[in-house]
Wavefront OBJ file of the C-alpha trace (Angstrom):
o trace
v 0.000 0.000 0.000
v 1.486 3.343 -1.014
v -0.703 5.169 1.523
v -0.339 3.404 4.867
v -2.489 3.778 7.944
v -0.962 3.878 11.414
v 2.464 2.621 10.338
v 5.264 3.495 7.914
v 4.767 0.346 5.885
v 3.315 -3.164 6.118
v 5.157 -6.470 6.228
v 3.921 -10.045 6.064
v 3.310 -11.697 9.429
v 5.622 -14.696 9.634
v 7.791 -13.472 6.746
v 8.327 -14.914 3.280
v 8.266 -18.502 4.529
v 4.645 -18.037 5.543
v 3.793 -16.749 2.054
v 5.501 -19.724 0.388
v 3.681 -22.169 2.659
v 0.313 -20.621 1.766
v 1.024 -20.498 -1.976
v 2.250 -24.090 -2.207
v -0.387 -25.631 0.042
v -2.081 -28.446 -1.875
v 0.385 -28.379 -4.786
v 0.898 -31.985 -5.848
v 3.845 -31.711 -8.243
v 6.574 -29.376 -7.065
v 10.056 -29.514 -8.631
v 12.874 -27.674 -6.871
v 16.404 -27.082 -8.207
v 15.128 -28.153 -11.638
v 15.910 -25.424 -14.189
v 13.872 -25.634 -17.388
v 16.133 -26.289 -20.374
v 13.445 -26.291 -23.086
v 9.796 -26.686 -24.008
v 8.696 -28.438 -27.197
v 5.673 -29.824 -28.987
v 4.628 -33.077 -27.355
v 5.655 -36.054 -29.498
v 2.464 -37.928 -28.653
v -0.046 -35.069 -28.782
v 0.512 -31.836 -30.747
v -2.125 -30.148 -28.574
v 0.288 -30.328 -25.664
v 3.792 -29.328 -24.640
v 6.661 -31.319 -23.138
v 8.884 -29.565 -20.614
v 12.509 -30.625 -20.151
v 14.156 -29.944 -16.792
v 17.690 -30.482 -15.574
v 17.676 -32.619 -12.441
v 21.007 -33.648 -10.906
v 22.722 -33.164 -14.266
v 20.170 -35.244 -16.180
v 17.391 -34.029 -18.504
v 13.958 -35.184 -17.343
v 10.835 -34.755 -19.525
v 7.336 -33.949 -18.259
v 4.624 -34.213 -20.905
v 0.959 -33.447 -21.472
v 0.668 -29.715 -20.694
v -2.181 -27.820 -22.401
v -0.946 -24.495 -21.021
v 2.471 -23.124 -20.059
v 2.866 -20.003 -17.899
v 6.296 -18.404 -18.124
v 6.618 -16.852 -14.669
v 10.089 -15.496 -15.293
v 11.628 -12.249 -16.443
v 11.194 -11.382 -20.115
v 14.882 -11.923 -20.890
v 14.634 -15.428 -19.425
v 11.505 -16.322 -21.395
v 12.952 -15.376 -24.803
v 15.518 -18.243 -25.165
v 12.922 -20.774 -23.971
v 10.430 -19.588 -26.608
v 13.087 -19.510 -29.339
v 13.867 -23.170 -28.649
v 10.137 -23.926 -28.687
v 9.831 -22.323 -32.155
v 12.427 -24.740 -33.518
v 10.314 -27.737 -32.471
v 7.108 -26.662 -34.242
v 6.775 -28.851 -37.384
v 6.055 -27.368 -40.813
v 2.531 -28.752 -40.837
v 1.856 -26.515 -37.818
v 3.779 -23.506 -39.162
v 0.716 -21.260 -38.657
v 1.409 -21.436 -34.918
v 4.849 -19.866 -35.267
v 3.804 -16.298 -36.022
v 2.073 -15.777 -32.680
v 5.119 -17.085 -30.789
v 7.455 -14.933 -32.872
v 5.329 -11.875 -32.076
v 5.513 -12.720 -28.375
v 9.300 -13.084 -28.575
v 9.640 -9.673 -30.254
v 7.437 -8.167 -27.555
v 9.526 -9.647 -24.740
v 12.745 -8.457 -26.374
v 11.467 -4.886 -25.947
v 11.935 -4.994 -22.167
v 15.274 -3.722 -20.878
v 16.845 -4.845 -17.606
v 19.377 -3.474 -15.163
v 21.300 -5.445 -12.567
v 20.333 -4.868 -8.931
v 22.258 -5.963 -5.851
v 20.510 -6.776 -2.570
v 22.635 -7.188 0.573
v 21.535 -8.208 4.064
v 23.929 -6.905 6.688
v 24.355 -5.294 10.123
v 26.239 -2.119 9.081
v 24.373 0.895 10.498
v 26.755 3.374 8.832
v 24.619 3.205 5.672
v 21.817 4.993 7.531
v 21.535 8.801 7.586
v 24.083 10.462 9.887
v 21.370 12.285 11.800
v 19.141 9.812 13.646
v 16.151 12.138 13.227
v 16.391 11.545 9.450
v 16.182 7.759 9.798
v 13.136 6.018 8.340
v 12.127 2.373 7.950
v 13.179 2.720 4.303
v 16.069 5.138 3.715
v 16.688 6.399 0.176
v 20.066 7.971 -0.549
v 21.447 9.327 -3.814
v 24.472 11.445 -4.602
v 25.529 13.813 -7.332
v 29.170 13.061 -8.052
v 29.441 16.364 -9.950
v 28.758 18.382 -6.802
v 30.333 16.015 -4.257
v 33.968 15.425 -5.277
v 34.562 13.266 -2.186
v 32.283 10.557 -3.589
v 34.119 8.094 -5.818
v 33.111 4.749 -7.243
v 33.930 1.999 -4.727
v 36.145 -0.786 -6.088
v 36.888 -2.435 -2.736
v 34.410 -5.291 -2.988
v 33.687 -6.378 -6.556
v 30.000 -7.094 -7.045
v 28.909 -5.357 -3.821
v 28.187 -1.879 -5.170
v 26.614 -0.166 -8.161
v 27.391 3.080 -10.032
v 26.673 6.380 -8.318
v 23.828 7.021 -10.754
v 21.698 4.551 -8.757
v 19.619 5.389 -5.683
v 20.554 3.308 -2.643
v 17.743 2.032 -0.413
v 18.423 0.678 3.079
v 15.536 -1.020 4.827
v 15.590 -1.543 8.602
v 14.479 -5.152 9.084
v 12.505 -6.567 11.968
v 14.710 -8.763 14.110
v 13.609 -12.445 14.095
v 12.172 -13.420 17.470
v 14.305 -16.556 17.644
v 17.558 -14.559 17.346
v 19.008 -12.788 20.370
v 22.041 -10.669 19.489
v 21.609 -7.807 21.903
v 21.650 -4.337 20.310
v 22.601 -5.579 16.792
v 20.173 -4.439 14.068
v 19.551 -5.992 10.674
v 19.422 -4.092 7.387
v 18.705 -4.842 3.758
v 20.350 -2.511 1.264
v 19.308 -2.505 -2.376
v 21.768 -1.094 -4.925
v 24.471 0.064 -2.483
v 26.541 2.900 -3.891
v 28.807 2.275 -0.896
v 29.205 -1.394 0.106
v 28.556 -2.437 3.713
v 31.593 -3.293 5.794
v 32.834 -6.748 4.873
v 32.550 -8.120 8.423
v 28.836 -7.162 8.578
v 27.713 -9.088 5.473
v 25.010 -11.727 5.939
v 23.969 -12.462 2.346
v 24.353 -11.034 -1.154
v 21.982 -11.500 -4.090
v 22.262 -10.161 -7.630
v 19.195 -9.944 -9.859
v 17.847 -8.120 -12.872
v 14.890 -5.735 -12.770
v 12.873 -4.412 -15.697
v 12.993 -0.680 -16.335
v 10.498 1.611 -18.039
v 11.369 2.771 -21.556
v 9.318 3.990 -24.507
v 9.702 0.537 -26.101
v 8.590 -1.310 -22.984
v 5.573 0.988 -22.540
v 4.398 0.088 -26.033
v 5.191 -3.608 -25.618
v 3.267 -3.778 -22.342
v 0.026 -2.987 -24.176
v 0.298 -6.370 -25.913
v 0.486 -8.158 -22.554
v -1.758 -6.048 -20.319
v -4.562 -3.616 -21.153
v -5.654 -1.011 -18.619
v -9.371 -0.866 -17.840
v -11.603 1.205 -15.598
v -10.725 2.757 -12.234
v -12.459 4.796 -9.571
v -11.873 8.541 -9.498
v -9.699 8.325 -6.376
v -7.449 5.569 -7.707
v -4.109 6.074 -9.427
v -3.604 4.471 -12.899
v -1.743 1.520 -11.358
v -4.900 0.517 -9.449
v -7.090 0.248 -12.568
v -8.635 -3.080 -13.476
v -6.643 -4.828 -16.194
v -7.215 -7.351 -18.957
v -4.872 -9.663 -20.802
v -3.278 -8.219 -23.930
v -3.615 -9.680 -27.419
v -0.387 -11.727 -27.270
v -1.352 -13.600 -24.105
v -2.242 -17.151 -25.159
v -2.519 -16.017 -28.781
v -1.359 -19.338 -30.239
v -4.427 -21.022 -28.795
v -6.675 -18.198 -30.060
v -5.500 -18.763 -33.637
v -5.672 -22.557 -33.345
v -7.855 -23.963 -30.564
v -5.849 -27.180 -30.645
v -2.589 -25.326 -29.897
v -1.258 -25.137 -26.338
v -1.612 -21.774 -24.614
v 1.560 -19.778 -23.895
v 1.186 -17.115 -21.197
v 3.570 -14.755 -19.410
v 3.365 -13.027 -16.049
v 5.740 -10.941 -13.975
v 6.494 -7.414 -12.832
v 7.018 -6.380 -16.464
v 3.650 -7.802 -17.603
v 1.483 -5.389 -15.629
v 1.148 -1.686 -14.943
v 3.758 -0.149 -12.667
v 7.016 -1.764 -13.840
v 8.903 -3.031 -11.858
v 6.661 -3.251 -8.769
v 6.349 -6.857 -7.636
v 2.604 -6.461 -7.116
v 2.449 -6.787 -10.901
v 3.631 -10.392 -10.567
v 0.567 -11.193 -8.464
v -1.997 -9.357 -10.575
v -0.647 -10.619 -13.910
v -0.565 -14.209 -12.607
v -4.149 -13.963 -11.388
v -5.268 -12.497 -14.723
v -3.582 -15.343 -16.627
v -5.406 -17.920 -14.507
v -8.850 -16.289 -14.446
v -9.062 -14.493 -17.789
v -6.830 -16.885 -19.705
v -6.575 -20.520 -18.720
v -9.907 -20.992 -16.922
v -11.812 -19.103 -19.600
v -10.106 -21.024 -22.416
v -10.925 -24.338 -20.744
v -14.495 -23.334 -19.899
v -13.827 -23.844 -16.186
v -14.745 -21.858 -13.074
v -13.443 -21.717 -9.522
v -15.278 -23.780 -6.960
v -13.688 -21.331 -4.524
v -11.065 -18.645 -5.135
v -7.775 -19.786 -3.537
v -6.794 -16.230 -2.489
v -9.941 -15.829 -0.385
v -9.358 -18.942 1.718
l 1 2 3 4 5 6 7 8 9 10 11 12 13 14 15 16 17 18 19 20 21 22 23 24 25 26 27 28 29 30 31 32 33 34 35 36 37 38 39 40 41 42 43 44 45 46 47 48 49 50 51 52 53 54 55 56 57 58 59 60 61 62 63 64 65 66 67 68 69 70 71 72 73 74 75 76 77 78 79 80 81 82 83 84 85 86 87 88 89 90 91 92 93 94 95 96 97 98 99 100 101 102 103 104 105 106 107 108 109 110 111 112 113 114 115 116 117 118 119 120 121 122 123 124 125 126 127 128 129 130 131 132 133 134 135 136 137 138 139 140 141 142 143 144 145 146 147 148 149 150 151 152 153 154 155 156 157 158 159 160 161 162 163 164 165 166 167 168 169 170 171 172 173 174 175 176 177 178 179 180 181 182 183 184 185 186 187 188 189 190 191 192 193 194 195 196 197 198 199 200 201 202 203 204 205 206 207 208 209 210 211 212 213 214 215 216 217 218 219 220 221 222 223 224 225 226 227 228 229 230 231 232 233 234 235 236 237 238 239 240 241 242 243 244 245 246 247 248 249 250 251 252 253 254 255 256 257 258 259 260 261 262 263 264 265 266 267 268 269 270 271 272 273 274 275 276 277 278 279 280 281 282 283 284 285 286 287 288 289 290 291 292 293 294 295 296 297 298 299 300
């Protein structure tokens, strides 16, 4: 929520583990540490797709999928779809155009590397304690601050000065008792935390807004109506023309869908992952299969 009530911001009770437990409850086939190497037309049924995964160094095939949802960043979906194109036989060549259009759309999204570090270094907070917030945003102008130089001390632990650094004061886990030590999560550090304070480091890519991506988004997500008090991001949305298009052109073709922060309004807010995924399920797969919820899983 961008406008909070009674607190600076909201966090999930029980943390991310609680979210994962709720999302995976009842899931019967869950494959961990199994990167997808390719998807292809099913050898036994051209209405379906076979997914190949790498498990302990060996390729394992899972067949019989009528729909595939690519819940990954656009740059990760492109090579998977390009391999899929190569497996479509000539007698089904009419299916290729829709996949090629989707690939071109996904190639329009640009990414920048982000670094996220968990640590205990409080020197990345504002010098004046009265300026400290739960989420502290700091940026510098190297043209007006000659004392700021690019840090080369820890390779991979800092970003260029053109970034804005965000340090989030984390809630201390109840099961950990370390006295006065506080925990922080810094995204895109322009100054790396002290080496002895590091807890974990993660590097990831995040989509950015460009003129090309704004146009491409319209093929994945179409903005609908909103109330007068809502901002554009809160408008209802509908799936764009490229979502599941292969199965629109040929009702015997498997549906190919994408969801993620780039596939909804408000790039790169992660709320877009949730809304785009829900739209794919409700407006795409269930509608295409003529099915309805017996009960909505997110209301349980």
